[in-house]
Each structure stands twice: as structure tokens, then as C-alpha cells.
C-alpha positions as CSV (number, residue, x, y, z in Angstrom):
1,M,41.8,-47.4,5.9
2,T,39.3,-49.1,8.2
3,S,35.7,-50.0,7.9
4,E,33.0,-51.5,10.1
5,H,34.3,-54.9,9.1
6,T,37.9,-54.2,10.1
7,P,38.9,-54.9,13.8
8,Q,40.3,-51.9,15.5
9,Q,43.4,-52.0,17.7
10,V,43.0,-52.8,21.4
11,L,44.3,-49.9,23.6
12,H,46.3,-51.2,26.6
13,D,46.6,-49.6,30.0
14,P,50.3,-48.6,30.3
15,A,50.5,-49.5,34.0
16,T,49.2,-53.0,33.7
17,G,49.6,-54.0,30.0
18,L,46.0,-55.1,30.0
19,P,43.2,-53.6,27.8
20,A,42.0,-50.4,29.4
21,E,38.4,-51.7,29.2
22,D,39.4,-54.8,31.3
23,V,41.1,-52.6,33.9
24,T,37.9,-50.6,34.3
25,A,35.9,-53.8,34.6
26,V,38.2,-55.1,37.4
27,H,37.8,-51.9,39.3
28,A,34.0,-52.1,38.9
29,Y,33.7,-55.6,40.2
30,A,36.0,-54.9,43.1
31,G,33.5,-52.3,44.2
32,A,30.9,-55.1,44.7
33,F,33.0,-56.4,47.6
34,C,34.0,-53.2,49.3
35,G,32.2,-50.5,51.1
36,R,34.7,-47.7,50.3
37,P,36.2,-46.7,46.9
38,A,39.7,-46.7,48.4
39,T,39.3,-50.3,49.5
40,A,37.9,-51.3,46.1
41,A,40.9,-49.6,44.4
42,E,43.3,-51.6,46.7
43,L,41.5,-54.9,45.9
44,A,41.6,-54.1,42.1
45,G,45.2,-53.1,42.3
46,E,46.2,-56.3,43.9
47,V,44.4,-58.3,41.2
48,L,46.0,-56.3,38.4
49,A,49.5,-56.4,39.9
50,G,49.2,-60.2,40.1
51,Q,48.6,-60.7,36.3
52,R,51.7,-62.2,34.8
53,A,50.2,-63.0,31.4
54,P,47.3,-61.9,29.2
55,A,43.9,-62.9,30.7
56,A,40.4,-62.8,29.4
57,R,37.9,-60.6,31.3
58,P,36.0,-63.5,32.9
59,A,39.3,-64.8,34.3
60,L,40.2,-61.3,35.6
61,L,36.8,-61.0,37.3
62,A,37.2,-64.5,38.9
63,D,40.5,-63.3,40.3
64,V,38.7,-60.4,41.9
65,R,36.3,-62.7,43.6
66,R,39.1,-65.1,44.7
67,T,41.3,-62.3,46.0
68,A,38.5,-60.9,48.0
69,F,37.8,-64.3,49.4
70,G,41.5,-64.5,50.4
71,W,41.1,-61.2,52.3
72,L,38.7,-62.9,54.6
73,R,41.6,-64.8,56.1
74,D,43.6,-61.8,57.1
75,S,43.2,-58.4,58.8
76,R,41.5,-56.9,55.7
77,S,38.4,-58.9,56.3
78,G,36.7,-56.0,58.0
79,L,37.2,-53.9,54.9
80,L,34.9,-56.1,52.9
81,L,31.1,-55.7,52.8
82,R,29.2,-57.4,55.6
83,D,26.9,-59.2,53.1
84,F,29.9,-60.8,51.4
85,R,31.4,-61.8,54.8
86,D,28.1,-63.4,55.9
87,W,27.7,-65.2,52.5
88,A,31.2,-66.6,52.8
89,Q,30.6,-67.7,56.3
90,R,27.5,-69.6,55.2
91,A,29.4,-71.1,52.4
92,G,32.0,-72.4,54.8
93,E,29.3,-73.9,57.0
94,T,27.9,-75.7,54.0
95,F,31.0,-76.8,52.0
96,G,33.6,-76.8,54.8
97,T,36.4,-74.3,55.4
98,T,38.9,-75.9,53.0
99,D,38.7,-74.7,49.3
100,T,35.3,-73.2,50.1
101,L,35.1,-70.9,47.1
102,R,36.3,-73.5,44.7
103,L,33.6,-75.9,45.9
104,V,31.0,-73.2,45.6
105,E,32.1,-72.4,42.0
106,H,32.1,-76.1,41.2
107,D,28.6,-76.4,42.4
108,A,27.3,-73.7,40.1
109,P,26.3,-75.7,36.9
110,L,26.1,-72.7,34.5
111,L,29.5,-71.6,35.6
112,R,30.9,-75.1,35.0
113,A,29.3,-75.2,31.6
114,F,30.8,-71.8,30.7
115,G,34.2,-73.1,31.8
116,E,34.0,-75.9,29.3
117,L,33.5,-73.6,26.3
118,P,36.6,-72.7,24.1
119,D,38.4,-69.6,25.1
120,Q,37.2,-67.5,22.1
121,S,33.6,-68.7,22.7
122,R,33.7,-67.6,26.3
123,A,35.2,-64.2,25.3
124,A,32.5,-63.6,22.7
125,L,29.7,-64.7,24.9
126,W,30.8,-62.6,27.9
127,L,31.7,-59.4,26.1
128,C,28.8,-59.4,23.6
129,L,26.0,-60.7,25.7
130,A,26.9,-60.2,29.3
131,E,28.7,-56.9,29.0
132,G,27.1,-55.5,25.9
133,E,30.5,-54.6,24.3
134,P,30.5,-56.2,20.8
135,A,32.9,-53.6,19.4
136,F,35.5,-54.4,22.1
137,A,34.9,-58.1,21.6
138,A,35.7,-57.7,17.9
139,R,39.0,-56.0,18.7
140,V,39.9,-58.7,21.3
141,L,39.0,-61.5,18.9
142,N,40.6,-59.7,15.9
143,T,37.5,-60.0,13.8
144,S,34.5,-57.9,12.7
145,Q,31.8,-56.9,15.1
146,E,29.3,-58.9,13.1
147,F,31.3,-62.0,13.3
148,A,31.9,-61.5,17.0
149,E,28.2,-61.3,17.6
150,S,27.7,-64.4,15.6
151,M,30.3,-66.2,17.7
152,A,28.4,-65.0,20.8
153,E,25.1,-66.5,19.6
154,S,26.8,-69.8,18.8
155,A,28.4,-69.8,22.2
156,R,25.1,-69.1,23.8
157,S,23.6,-72.3,22.1
158,R,26.7,-74.3,23.1
159,L,26.4,-73.1,26.7
160,A,22.8,-74.4,26.9
161,D,23.9,-77.8,25.4
162,T,26.7,-78.1,27.9
163,F,24.5,-77.1,30.8
164,L,22.0,-79.8,29.8
165,R,24.8,-82.4,29.6
166,L,26.3,-81.5,33.0
167,R,22.7,-81.4,34.4
168,A,22.2,-85.0,33.3
169,E,25.6,-86.1,34.6
170,H,25.0,-84.7,38.1
171,T,21.3,-85.3,38.6
172,A,20.5,-88.2,40.9
173,D,16.7,-88.5,40.1
174,A,16.2,-90.6,37.0
175,R,12.9,-88.7,36.2
176,C,14.7,-85.4,36.0
177,V,17.4,-87.0,33.7
178,H,14.6,-88.4,31.5
179,Y,13.0,-85.0,31.1
180,G,16.3,-83.1,30.6
181,G,16.4,-83.3,26.8
182,M,12.7,-82.3,26.6
183,L,13.3,-79.3,28.7
184,G,15.9,-78.1,26.2
185,A,13.6,-78.6,23.3
186,I,10.7,-76.8,24.9
187,A,13.0,-73.9,25.9
188,R,14.2,-73.6,22.4
189,G,10.7,-73.7,21.0
190,T,11.4,-76.9,18.9
191,H,8.9,-78.8,21.0
192,R,5.7,-76.8,20.8
193,E,3.6,-78.5,23.4
194,T,4.5,-79.6,26.9
195,P,3.4,-83.3,27.4
196,A,1.0,-83.8,30.3
197,D,3.5,-86.0,32.2
198,L,6.1,-83.3,32.1
199,E,3.6,-80.6,33.1
200,Q,2.8,-82.7,36.2
201,H,6.5,-83.2,36.9
202,L,7.2,-79.5,36.7
203,E,4.4,-78.8,39.2
204,T,6.1,-81.0,41.8
205,C,9.9,-80.6,40.9
206,E,11.3,-77.3,41.8
207,F,14.6,-78.3,40.3
208,C,13.3,-78.9,36.8
209,A,10.9,-75.9,37.0
210,R,13.9,-73.6,37.8
211,D,16.1,-75.1,35.1
212,I,13.5,-74.8,32.3
213,A,13.1,-71.1,33.3
214,L,16.9,-70.7,33.1
215,L,17.0,-72.5,29.7
216,R,14.3,-70.4,28.3
217,T,16.2,-67.2,29.2
218,L,19.5,-68.7,28.0
219,T,18.2,-69.9,24.6
220,S,15.6,-67.2,23.7
221,G,15.6,-64.5,26.3
222,G,16.1,-60.8,25.4
223,T,18.9,-58.6,26.7
224,Q,16.9,-57.6,29.7
225,E,16.6,-61.2,30.8
226,L,19.8,-62.7,29.5
227,R,22.3,-60.2,30.9
228,P,21.3,-60.6,34.5
229,L,21.3,-64.4,34.1
230,L,24.8,-64.5,32.7
231,V,26.4,-61.9,34.9
232,D,24.8,-62.9,38.2
233,R,25.3,-66.7,37.8
234,L,28.8,-66.6,36.2
235,L,30.2,-64.1,38.7
236,V,28.7,-66.1,41.6
237,W,28.8,-63.0,43.9
238,G,28.1,-59.3,43.2
239,G,26.5,-59.5,39.8
240,P,23.8,-56.9,40.4
241,A,26.3,-54.4,41.8
242,Y,28.6,-55.0,38.9
243,R,25.8,-54.5,36.4
244,A,24.7,-51.3,38.1
245,V,28.0,-49.5,37.4
246,R,28.9,-51.0,34.0
247,P,28.2,-49.1,30.8
248,G,26.7,-52.1,28.9
249,A,23.2,-52.8,27.9
250,P,20.5,-50.9,29.8
251,D,19.6,-52.9,32.9
252,T,16.7,-51.9,35.1
253,S,16.8,-55.1,37.2
254,A,20.2,-54.1,38.7
255,N,18.6,-51.2,40.5
256,L,16.1,-53.3,42.5
257,I,16.9,-53.4,46.2
258,T,15.3,-56.3,47.9
259,S,17.1,-56.4,51.3
260,D,15.1,-55.5,54.4
261,T,18.1,-54.2,56.2
262,P,18.4,-50.5,57.0
263,S,21.4,-50.0,54.6
264,A,19.2,-51.0,51.7
265,T,16.6,-48.4,52.2
266,G,16.0,-45.4,50.0
267,A,15.6,-44.9,46.3
268,P,17.4,-47.2,43.9
269,N,20.5,-45.9,42.3
270,A,20.5,-45.4,38.5
271,P,23.4,-46.9,36.5
272,S,26.3,-44.6,36.1
273,A,27.3,-43.0,32.9
274,P,29.9,-44.8,30.8
275,L,33.4,-44.5,32.2
276,A,36.6,-43.5,30.5
277,P,38.7,-46.7,29.7
278,G,41.0,-47.6,32.6
279,A,39.3,-45.2,35.1
280,P,38.1,-46.6,38.4
281,P,34.4,-46.4,38.7
282,P,32.5,-44.6,41.4
283,A,31.4,-46.5,44.5
284,P,28.6,-48.9,43.7
285,P,25.1,-48.6,45.2
286,P,25.1,-49.6,48.9
287,R,23.6,-53.0,48.6
288,P,21.9,-53.7,45.2
289,N,21.2,-57.3,46.1
290,P,21.0,-59.6,49.1
291,A,23.6,-62.3,49.5
292,P,22.9,-65.2,47.2
293,P,21.9,-68.5,48.9
294,I,24.3,-71.3,49.4
295,P,23.2,-74.6,47.8
296,A,23.6,-77.9,49.6
297,P,26.6,-79.9,48.4
298,A,24.8,-82.9,47.1
299,D,23.8,-84.7,43.9
300,R,21.5,-82.3,42.1
301,C,17.8,-82.8,42.3
302,S,17.8,-85.3,45.0
303,P,17.2,-83.2,47.0
304,S,19.6,-80.3,46.2
305,P,18.1,-77.6,44.0
306,S,20.2,-75.6,41.5
307,P,21.7,-72.5,43.1
308,S,20.1,-69.2,42.6
309,W,23.2,-67.0,42.5
């Protein structure tokens, strides 16, 4: 006999041995890199075939990104979306052509902070808050849905703390380090008024202004703000396309097309209906987002801004 407090068994895809929900997620993210469903299926298949041990979903999605980046070096490069190829080229020009993607990932502070969380905290945060799948999180974590959601909220707070610590460690400007703790307090609402000197600093420092907006969303933002922040920044590339075809929390921002290229014209595509576990998703919208900018590889805030993935 089971109840809402009893975790249900995770159903595994017989071909891969992975949870069927994770297989579906891998296929969905592969679509963010490929213009044709058959190519996305090939990319997803390569990632899934390479799994030799159980892997959490964020790690699987990172493997999709890294495998796609590997395709850039062989004859399959032309099968990938032009936006991704252009973005990767700019990344190479900025970070160099050796270990380019690793350096890009290392320069994404929220992703680095996420990587420092314990495994179960990362799983709870991603599945409950980024994907909107608390029931699946409960099964993966072998706990109740209520406790999985509680773990996700705790992880959310720890992510903000870790982000602030890494920010201080990698910020060259002493003024920005000085205001770092205050930014966190204001974002959480524990510091009710913004001191005049900090207000003046925020007017002139794009770095701190961007980070306090991030922290406000991370600590107290609702689903409509939090989900895009987590998915887009932690995936580095293709977050809006991934959100558009995932059955998680409703997400209107995923449908906004901001590119001025001909392939981005026309009405936005609505998110697809939930997919059967393990089934490859339909092709994603043509280009739900422009390529994210590449940050300069320098000490943060002097003068390098935080990346807007």
C-alpha cells in the first residue's frame, strides 16, 4: 500500500537502463543543438550509449552539450544549428581553442556554485525547481514529494550562499567585494533599506546591478522568474529551446523570439504537450533564443561582467 508520502518506483528505459524521464530530457535538450529531429535523435543516442553508470539529469544534459561541442570538430559540424556553431566560434576566439567549453563553463559563476552543492541537493533543486518534476524527484531521491520540495528550497538557499562566496573570491574590485554580503541580504529581504552608498554604486556598476537582480530571483523569485534563470544559466546553451519542449512548469518566456534573422520570424511556438516517458520530443521551435554572449575571461568586475547565458 502506498500513499502520497511513500516514494514510488522509478521506471527505467529498457534500452539504456536510465530513468525514462531522463531519456526524454536528453532527447529534448539534443533538439536545442540540431535543426532536424533525426540529427537530434543521433546526438541523444550517442550520449545515452556512452553512459556506463547511473547519472543525474544535470550531468546527462551536460554530456549533451559537450558531445555537441565535440561534433564541431568533425564532419557532423554542419548538422548543428548555425547559432550554436557561431556561439562556439566566438567562445574559441575569447577563451582559445583548447578546452574551450570547459573554460566557458568555468567562467559561469552560477554553474560553478551549482557544481559545489551535494549530489542530492543538485538533484532536488534541478528536478523540483528547474524542471517542475517534484514527484519524479521524490522517486529519484527515495523520499516523499514534500521532503524533496523541502530539499530543493534548502538547496536554493545554499546555491545563493555559494554564488556569493564564489563572487567574492573571483571579484577584483574591492568595492564589489565589500558590497557582496549586503547584496545577498537585500535580495533575501533581511536588509529592508538600500544604503545610499550602495544605491550609488549600483547606478555605476553593471556587475553588481546584474548580480543583485540574479540574487533576488534566486532567493525569492516565483516559478516564472526562477525556472528561466536556473535552466538558462545552468545549461549554458539552449535553455529557452529546452524549456519550450519540456512538460514542466508553465513558461511563457520560452516562447519569446528576439532574433532579427529571417529564421526567427513568425508567431512564437507554444510549449508542447507532456510527452510519454522515454519518447523523443518533437523538433524544437526554430530559434527560441539568440546565441548567448561570451564573457571576457578575466577577473570578475574589473572589468568583466557576469555572463548572461
